[in-house]
OpenMM code with the backbone's topology and positions (N, CA, C; nanometers):
from openmm import Vec3, app, unit

residues = "MET LYS THR LYS THR GLU LYS VAL THR LEU LYS ASP ASP ASP GLY THR LYS GLU THR PHE LYS ILE LYS LYS GLY ALA LEU LYS LYS GLN LEU LYS VAL PRO ASP GLU TYR ARG PHE SER THR LYS GLU LEU ASN ARG ILE LYS ASP VAL GLU ASN GLY ARG SER PHE ASN PHE LYS GLY ASN THR PHE LYS MET THR ALA LEU LEU LYS ARG ARG VAL THR LEU ALA LEU THR LEU MET ARG GLY SER LYS".split()
positions = [
    Vec3(13.2012, 9.4138, 7.9833),
    Vec3(13.1020, 9.5189, 7.9821),
    Vec3(13.0882, 9.5772, 8.1228),
    Vec3(13.0915, 9.7071, 8.1309),
    Vec3(13.0852, 9.7744, 8.2598),
    Vec3(12.9401, 9.7844, 8.3073),
    Vec3(12.9195, 9.7595, 8.4357),
    Vec3(12.7868, 9.7700, 8.4951),
    Vec3(12.7536, 9.9158, 8.5181),
    Vec3(12.6316, 9.9542, 8.4814),
    Vec3(12.5890, 10.0922, 8.5027),
    Vec3(12.5479, 10.1101, 8.6476),
    Vec3(12.5909, 10.2212, 8.7052),
    Vec3(12.5511, 10.2527, 8.8417),
    Vec3(12.4573, 10.3728, 8.8392),
    Vec3(12.3766, 10.3808, 8.9406),
    Vec3(12.2778, 10.4878, 8.9505),
    Vec3(12.2747, 10.5368, 9.0938),
    Vec3(12.2643, 10.6684, 9.1123),
    Vec3(12.2538, 10.7246, 9.2467),
    Vec3(12.1077, 10.7267, 9.2881),
    Vec3(12.0822, 10.6820, 9.4116),
    Vec3(11.9473, 10.6783, 9.4666),
    Vec3(11.9483, 10.7546, 9.5977),
    Vec3(11.8465, 10.8377, 9.6184),
    Vec3(11.8321, 10.9110, 9.7435),
    Vec3(11.7034, 10.8674, 9.8107),
    Vec3(11.7147, 10.8199, 9.9328),
    Vec3(11.5986, 10.7812, 10.0124),
    Vec3(11.5827, 10.8800, 10.1264),
    Vec3(11.4588, 10.9167, 10.1543),
    Vec3(11.4306, 11.0091, 10.2631),
    Vec3(11.3542, 10.9354, 10.3721),
    Vec3(11.4041, 10.9428, 10.4956),
    Vec3(11.3388, 10.8799, 10.6093),
    Vec3(11.2198, 10.9641, 10.6549),
    Vec3(11.1409, 10.9066, 10.7458),
    Vec3(11.0261, 10.9770, 10.8013),
    Vec3(11.0664, 11.1034, 10.8773),
    Vec3(11.1859, 11.1009, 10.9369),
    Vec3(11.2300, 11.2173, 11.0137),
    Vec3(11.2953, 11.3247, 10.9258),
    Vec3(11.2975, 11.3023, 10.7940),
    Vec3(11.3471, 11.4028, 10.7013),
    Vec3(11.4920, 11.3881, 10.6607),
    Vec3(11.5643, 11.2934, 10.7177),
    Vec3(11.7038, 11.2749, 10.6795),
    Vec3(11.7120, 11.2030, 10.5452),
    Vec3(11.8079, 11.2436, 10.4653),
    Vec3(11.8265, 11.1847, 10.3331),
    Vec3(11.9529, 11.1004, 10.3318),
    Vec3(11.9478, 10.9930, 10.2558),
    Vec3(12.0640, 10.9057, 10.2391),
    Vec3(12.0803, 10.8791, 10.0902),
    Vec3(12.1972, 10.9088, 10.0369),
    Vec3(12.2263, 10.8870, 9.8965),
    Vec3(12.3309, 10.7774, 9.8844),
    Vec3(12.3086, 10.6856, 9.7917),
    Vec3(12.4038, 10.5781, 9.7683),
    Vec3(12.3936, 10.5330, 9.6240),
    Vec3(12.4924, 10.4553, 9.5805),
    Vec3(12.4950, 10.4052, 9.4427),
    Vec3(12.4447, 10.2613, 9.4405),
    Vec3(12.3713, 10.2277, 9.3342),
    Vec3(12.3292, 10.0897, 9.3140),
    Vec3(12.3709, 10.0468, 9.1737),
    Vec3(12.3892, 9.9178, 9.1552),
    Vec3(12.4187, 9.8627, 9.0230),
    Vec3(12.2859, 9.8351, 8.9545),
    Vec3(12.2618, 9.9030, 8.8460),
    Vec3(12.1354, 9.8910, 8.7758),
    Vec3(12.1227, 9.7509, 8.7155),
    Vec3(12.0119, 9.6819, 8.7451),
    Vec3(11.9849, 9.5498, 8.6899),
    Vec3(12.0546, 9.4355, 8.7619),
    Vec3(12.1182, 9.4622, 8.8747),
    Vec3(12.1948, 9.3591, 8.9444),
    Vec3(12.1046, 9.2472, 8.9976),
    Vec3(11.9866, 9.2817, 9.0483),
    Vec3(11.8955, 9.1802, 9.1001),
    Vec3(11.8450, 9.0912, 8.9866),
    Vec3(11.8115, 9.1509, 8.8738),
    Vec3(11.7650, 9.0732, 8.7588),
    Vec3(11.8746, 8.9802, 8.7084),
    Vec3(11.9964, 9.0306, 8.7052),
    Vec3(12.1094, 8.9483, 8.6602),
    Vec3(12.1347, 8.8333, 8.7573),
    Vec3(12.1263, 8.8618, 8.8868),
    Vec3(12.1518, 8.7600, 8.9875),
    Vec3(12.0449, 8.6510, 8.9852),
    Vec3(11.9193, 8.6895, 8.9559),
    Vec3(11.8098, 8.5918, 8.9510),
    Vec3(11.7845, 8.5380, 8.8101),
    Vec3(11.8721, 8.5745, 8.7154),
    Vec3(11.8687, 8.5214, 8.5781),
    Vec3(11.7342, 8.5443, 8.5091),
    Vec3(11.6848, 8.6667, 8.5148),
    Vec3(11.5636, 8.7034, 8.4421),
    Vec3(11.6006, 8.8112, 8.3401),
    Vec3(11.5244, 8.8239, 8.2317),
    Vec3(11.5571, 8.9242, 8.1296),
    Vec3(11.5420, 9.0673, 8.1821),
    Vec3(11.6064, 9.1615, 8.1136),
    Vec3(11.6016, 9.3018, 8.1546),
    Vec3(11.4602, 9.3580, 8.1517),
    Vec3(11.3735, 9.3035, 8.0681),
    Vec3(11.2368, 9.3540, 8.0550),
    Vec3(11.1456, 9.3038, 8.1671),
    Vec3(11.1917, 9.2076, 8.2462),
    Vec3(11.1083, 9.1446, 8.3483),
    Vec3(11.0706, 9.2444, 8.4575),
    Vec3(10.9442, 9.2394, 8.5021),
    Vec3(10.8959, 9.3246, 8.6103),
    Vec3(10.8640, 9.2374, 8.7313),
    Vec3(10.9302, 9.2639, 8.8440),
    Vec3(10.9045, 9.1895, 8.9662),
    Vec3(10.7748, 9.2370, 9.0287),
    Vec3(10.7039, 9.1452, 9.0923),
    Vec3(10.5874, 9.1835, 9.1711),
    Vec3(10.6287, 9.1841, 9.3182),
    Vec3(10.5577, 9.2594, 9.3988),
    Vec3(10.5902, 9.2644, 9.5415),
    Vec3(10.5666, 9.1280, 9.6057),
    Vec3(10.4701, 9.0534, 9.5556),
    Vec3(10.4425, 8.9200, 9.6089),
    Vec3(10.5627, 8.8279, 9.5884),
    Vec3(10.6228, 8.8322, 9.4684),
    Vec3(10.7414, 8.7500, 9.4403),
    Vec3(10.8575, 8.7893, 9.5304),
    Vec3(10.8818, 8.9188, 9.5405),
    Vec3(10.9960, 8.9653, 9.6195),
    Vec3(10.9776, 8.9382, 9.7681),
    Vec3(10.8555, 8.9498, 9.8184),
    Vec3(10.8307, 8.9175, 9.9594),
    Vec3(10.8542, 8.7695, 9.9863),
    Vec3(10.8180, 8.6842, 9.8905),
    Vec3(10.8409, 8.5404, 9.9064),
    Vec3(10.9909, 8.5111, 9.9126),
    Vec3(11.0680, 8.5776, 9.8269),
    Vec3(11.2133, 8.5575, 9.8255),
    Vec3(11.2749, 8.6132, 9.9542),
    Vec3(11.2271, 8.7283, 9.9986),
    Vec3(11.2828, 8.7938, 10.1177),
    Vec3(11.2671, 8.7073, 10.2427),
    Vec3(11.1622, 8.6253, 10.2480),
    Vec3(11.1364, 8.5422, 10.3655),
    Vec3(11.2290, 8.4210, 10.3762),
    Vec3(11.3063, 8.3926, 10.2708),
    Vec3(11.3995, 8.2799, 10.2738),
    Vec3(11.5184, 8.3162, 10.3622),
    Vec3(11.5579, 8.2249, 10.4493),
    Vec3(11.6709, 8.2488, 10.5396),
    Vec3(11.8033, 8.2384, 10.4646),
    Vec3(11.9055, 8.3102, 10.5130),
    Vec3(12.0385, 8.3032, 10.4517),
    Vec3(12.0908, 8.1603, 10.4551),
    Vec3(12.1490, 8.1176, 10.3434),
    Vec3(12.2047, 7.9835, 10.3334),
    Vec3(12.1063, 7.8795, 10.2817),
    Vec3(11.9768, 7.9119, 10.2765),
    Vec3(11.8749, 7.8179, 10.2294),
    Vec3(11.8588, 7.8306, 10.0785),
    Vec3(11.8197, 7.7221, 10.0143),
    Vec3(11.7950, 7.7227, 9.8704),
    Vec3(11.6479, 7.7507, 9.8431),
    Vec3(11.6217, 7.8127, 9.7279),
    Vec3(11.4848, 7.8390, 9.6862),
    Vec3(11.4776, 7.8344, 9.5339),
    Vec3(11.3585, 7.8143, 9.4820),
    Vec3(11.3365, 7.8113, 9.3378),
    Vec3(11.2711, 7.9403, 9.2940),
    Vec3(11.3163, 7.9906, 9.1788),
    Vec3(11.2566, 8.1090, 9.1195),
    Vec3(11.2636, 8.0958, 8.9687),
    Vec3(11.1490, 8.0945, 8.9047),
    Vec3(11.1385, 8.0846, 8.7588),
    Vec3(11.2166, 7.9660, 8.7028),
    Vec3(11.2064, 7.8518, 8.7691),
    Vec3(11.2688, 7.7294, 8.7201),
    Vec3(11.4150, 7.7132, 8.7536),
    Vec3(11.4740, 7.8066, 8.8245),
    Vec3(11.6145, 7.7977, 8.8641),
    Vec3(11.6230, 7.7888, 9.0160),
    Vec3(11.7255, 7.7189, 9.0644),
    Vec3(11.7486, 7.7063, 9.2079),
    Vec3(11.8597, 7.8019, 9.2478),
    Vec3(11.8358, 7.8791, 9.3532),
    Vec3(11.9323, 7.9763, 9.4031),
    Vec3(11.9538, 7.9539, 9.5514),
    Vec3(12.0674, 8.0023, 9.6005),
    Vec3(12.0964, 7.9988, 9.7428),
    Vec3(12.0902, 8.1415, 9.7947),
    Vec3(12.0168, 8.1631, 9.9027),
    Vec3(12.0018, 8.2975, 9.9586),
    Vec3(12.1327, 8.3417, 10.0212),
    Vec3(12.1769, 8.4584, 9.9823),
    Vec3(12.2972, 8.5185, 10.0387),
    Vec3(12.2587, 8.6525, 10.1001),
    Vec3(12.3487, 8.7080, 10.1770),
    Vec3(12.3227, 8.8385, 10.2383),
    Vec3(12.3082, 8.9458, 10.1308),
    Vec3(12.3885, 8.9376, 10.0259),
    Vec3(12.3808, 9.0352, 9.9175),
    Vec3(12.2469, 9.0269, 9.8452),
    Vec3(12.2022, 8.9063, 9.8153),
    Vec3(12.0736, 8.8891, 9.7482),
    Vec3(11.9601, 8.9419, 9.8352),
    Vec3(11.9664, 8.9161, 9.9647),
    Vec3(11.8622, 8.9644, 10.0560),
    Vec3(11.8600, 9.1173, 10.0595),
    Vec3(11.9783, 9.1801, 10.0591),
    Vec3(11.9849, 9.3266, 10.0579),
    Vec3(11.9267, 9.3828, 9.9290),
    Vec3(11.9548, 9.3175, 9.8167),
    Vec3(11.9024, 9.3646, 9.6882),
    Vec3(11.7507, 9.3515, 9.6817),
    Vec3(11.6975, 9.2416, 9.7342),
    Vec3(11.5523, 9.2222, 9.7357),
    Vec3(11.4870, 9.3257, 9.8267),
    Vec3(11.5454, 9.3497, 9.9425),
    Vec3(11.4912, 9.4481, 10.0357),
    Vec3(11.4929, 9.5880, 9.9739),
    Vec3(11.6009, 9.6235, 9.9058),
    Vec3(11.6087, 9.7527, 9.8397),
    Vec3(11.5040, 9.7642, 9.7302),
    Vec3(11.4856, 9.6589, 9.6524),
    Vec3(11.3841, 9.6606, 9.5463),
    Vec3(11.2460, 9.6841, 9.6038),
    Vec3(11.2152, 9.6173, 9.7137),
    Vec3(11.0851, 9.6358, 9.7784),
    Vec3(11.0690, 9.7793, 9.8301),
    Vec3(11.1751, 9.8339, 9.8873),
    Vec3(11.1720, 9.9707, 9.9377),
    Vec3(11.1480, 10.0702, 9.8246),
    Vec3(11.2194, 10.0522, 9.7142),
    Vec3(11.2045, 10.1431, 9.6016),
    Vec3(11.0680, 10.1282, 9.5359),
    Vec3(11.0134, 10.0074, 9.5323),
    Vec3(10.8796, 9.9859, 9.4763),
    Vec3(10.7746, 10.0545, 9.5633),
    Vec3(10.7909, 10.0471, 9.6927),
    Vec3(10.6953, 10.1079, 9.7851),
    Vec3(10.6995, 10.2598, 9.7730),
    Vec3(10.8186, 10.3170, 9.7502),
    Vec3(10.8325, 10.4607, 9.7403),
    Vec3(10.7822, 10.5193, 9.6101),
    Vec3(10.7678, 10.4372, 9.5067),
    Vec3(10.7272, 10.4886, 9.3766),
    Vec3(10.5773, 10.5032, 9.3617),
    Vec3(10.5002, 10.4580, 9.4608),
    Vec3(10.3546, 10.4641, 9.4502),
    Vec3(10.3004, 10.5966, 9.4961),
] * unit.nanometer
topology = app.Topology()
chain = topology.addChain("A")
for resn in residues:
    res = topology.addResidue(resn, chain)
    for name in ("N", "CA", "C"):
        topology.addAtom(name, app.Element.getBySymbol(name[0]), res)
């Protein structure tokens, strides 16, 4: 099954725009939660504070923090902040 990609445009404070593609649902798939699951900023901030290479628990599963996972969590937080 092919992963769906989506184009996202972020605008900085100085007015510059950056467009890039993201894999839709990649963070949910990586953290083994259903597609209907809604992350809270509190959960994502807790995950973001974990150092690379360290293990952490989330919803009964143990994961190891990687650079990719940290980037996905940071992007999720950024997009959540922009939607308000």
